[in-house]
N, C-alpha and C positions, 0 to 999 in steps of 0.2 A: 669727628673721625668718619662718621657715616656719610657725611656730605663729601668728604674727600674720596672715599672709596666708591661712591656712586657718581664719580666724575665721568661725564660722557667722553671727554678727551682721553682719559686713562683707559676706559673700557674699549674704545675704538682702537687705540694704539696697541693695547695688549692683545686684542683679537687678531689684528693684522700681523703682529710679530710672532705670536705663538701658533698661528695657523699656517705659517710658512714652513714649507719642507726644508728650507735652508737652515732654519733655526735648529730643528731637531737633528738634521744631518751634522751641523756643527757640534752639537752636544755629543752625538754618537762618536764622531772622530776624536773629540777631546777625551772622552772616556776610554776609547781604544788606545790612544797614545799614552794616557796615564797608566793604564793596565799593563801595556807592554813595558813601560819604564819600570814599574814597580816589580813585576815578576822577573824582568830581565836583571834588575839590580839584585834581587834575592838570589837568583840562579848564579850570577857571576860571583857574588860574595861568598856563597857556600862552596862554589867550585874552586875559587882561588885560595881560600883558607884550607881546603882539604878536610875540614872537620865535618862537613855536612850539616852544621848547625848555624842558625841565624841568631846571633847574640843580641841582647838588649841594646848595647851601645850602637850596633849596626842598625837596629830598628829605629833608634832615635835619629841617626844620620839620615836614614831614608825619609823619616817624617820631616826633618828640617829641609831636605831638598825639595820635597813636595810642597812644603809651605812657601818656599821662595819662588817656586814655579808658579803657584797660584797668585802670589803677590805681583809677579811680573805680568801675569795675565790681567790683573786688575789695573795696573798702572798704564799699560800700553794698549788695552782694548777698550776700556771705558771711555777715553776721549773720542775714539772713533764712533762710539754709539751715541754720545751725547752732544758732541760739538756741532752737529748739523740739525738738531731738533727744531729750532726756530728759524734758522737761516734757510733751511730747505723749504719750509713753508713760504718764506718770503720770496725765494727764487721761483717757486712754482706759482706765485701770485695768488696763493690761497690763504695767506695770513690775514688779510683784511676781512675776508669772509669769516674766518675763525673769530676775529675780534668783534664782529657784529652780533655774536651769539650772547646768550645770557651768562656765559661763563666768566668768572672774574679772572683777573690776570694771574692770581696765585693758583687758581684751579688749572689754568692752561699750563703754567710752568711746572706745577707739581705733577700733572698728568704726563707731560712729555718726559720729564726726568725719571719718574718712577717706572714708566713703561720701558725706558731705555736700560736702566740698571737692573730691572727685574730679570731680564734674560741672562745677564752675567751672574746674578745672584743664584738663579736656578742652576746654572752650569757649576758653580762652586758647591752648592748643596748636593747636586747629583754625584759629586766626587766623594761624598762621605763614606759610602761603602768601601771605597778604595783606601781611604784614610783609616778605616776601622781595622784593616789588616795589621797595622802596627801593634794593636792590642794583643794579637796572638803571640807576639814575641817579647812584649814588655818594653820597658825603657821610656814610656810616654805616659804622663799623667792625664786622665780624661779631662780634668779641669783645664789643662793646658790647651786642649783642642777647643774648648768653649771660649777661652780668652782669645785664641787666634781668630776664631770666626767672628767674634765681636769686633776685633781689630779690623778684619776684612770689611765688615758692614760699615763701620765709621769711615774707612778709606773710600769705599764705594760711594757713599753719600757725598763726601767732600769732593772727589774728582768729578762725580756726576753734576754737582752744583756748579763747579768751575766751568765744565763744558757747556752747560745750559746758559750760564752767564755770558760767556764769550759768543755763543750762538745768537744771543739776543742783542748784544752790543754791536757785533761785527756783521755786516750784511752778507759777505761771501762765505760759503761753507768751507772752502779750501783754506781760506785765511784763518777762519775760526779753528779749524783742526790744527793748523800749524802752530798757532798761539797756544792752544791747549796742550799739545805735545811738548812745546817749549817749556811750559809751566811744569809739566811732569818731569822733564829732564832737570830743571832747576831744583825741584824738591827732592829728587832721588839721587842726583849726581853732583850738581854744583854745591849743594849744602854739605855733602861729605867733604868736598875739597875745602870749603870755608871752615869746616870743623877742624881739619888737620892744620890749616893755616892759623886759626885762632889759638889752638893748643900750643903751637910752636911760639907764637907771640907771647902767650902767657908765661912761658917758661924761660923767656929771654932774661939774662942777667942773674937769675936765681938758680936755674937748672931744675927746679921743682915746680909742680903745678901750683898755681895760685887761683884765687877766686876769679872765675871767667864766665860771666853770664852769657856772653856771645857764643862761647863754645857749647854751653847747655842749650841755647836756642837752636843752633844749627843741628845739634844731635837730636833734639826733641821733635823737630819737624821733618826729619828724614825717615821715611817709612821703613827702609831696610835696616837702619841702625836700631830703631825702636823694636822692630821684629826680632832682631838678634838679642836684645835685652829680655824679651819675653821668652825666647827659647833658652838663653843662657843667662841665668841670674848673676853668675860671676862676672860677666861682661858689664852688667849694669853697675856693679860695684866699682869696676875700673873707670867707667865714665864718671861716676860720682867723685872718685878720687881725682881725676884729671880736671874736673870743672869746679871742685870744692863746693858742690851744691848737692844736698842730700835728697832733694825732691826727686822721686822716680821719673824717668823719662816719659812713661806712659801717661802721667798726669799732664805734663806739658803738651804732649801729643793730643790728648783728649780736649784740652782747653783750646789749643790753637785751631784744630780742624773743626771743632764745633762752632767756634766763632767764624771761621772761614766759610763753612757751609751756610750759616745763617746770613752772613754778609753777602755772599754770592747770590743766594736766592732772593734776598731783599733787593739787590741791585737789578737782578733780572726782572723782577716784578715791576719795579719802578720804570725801567727802560722799555718795557714791552709796549706801553701805550704812551709814547713820548708826546705825540701830537693829538692825543684824544683826551676827552674828559674821563676822569676816574670813575670806573664802574664799581658798584657795590652789590 
């Protein structure tokens, strides 16, 4: 762990990214937008109801909306931060110089990926004070926030590793970004369509849900659906009824995206030095 944190590539990339005024300006505008949304929602809700009170169920609705906003942030900003990490070095003709250093392939890949997702992780963590406002009105379990942020972290790692993998395999940055965004659309949109389709197929002839492993698979790899089961345990019961599988969706999500992260990083490390001897 000490060797990974003392990674020169990681240190250089973090300094370049976090010393840029654009990074902190982006965080500032993000927090301003979130604050306007939160206080605007509270103001409109209390004004429309005419009671002057913000009830716990409304607080939970606000928490759910903020949760999905940050999930969308992860799904559609992380590819832009990671899909050009290696291909940009190749286009600038600096990758060969980087490969001649004493850094191993894993250190280079790890440093590039970590520095890219660290900015987005900081943006998410910086929103915690805004998240904490929901505790003033109740309706949200503190443990739920911990689970949500662990879910964010796993999703960040998975998407970041996918972006770095495509950036290593594909030579052009623009192509790498398109493929990475296409993968995100498949995981977040196409899998939902396949879920509905597989559920309909499983009920043909009987009219009642039957054992459907494919339905469970599509549901367990869709971030939005798994997020909904974490927010609404009752929806998790409905998914279990429709698929006839008692295993919670978050277990399948954890296994699938952990394997996907490990596989993507392994492939990126292997393909980084395709025509060179393996460094140790």
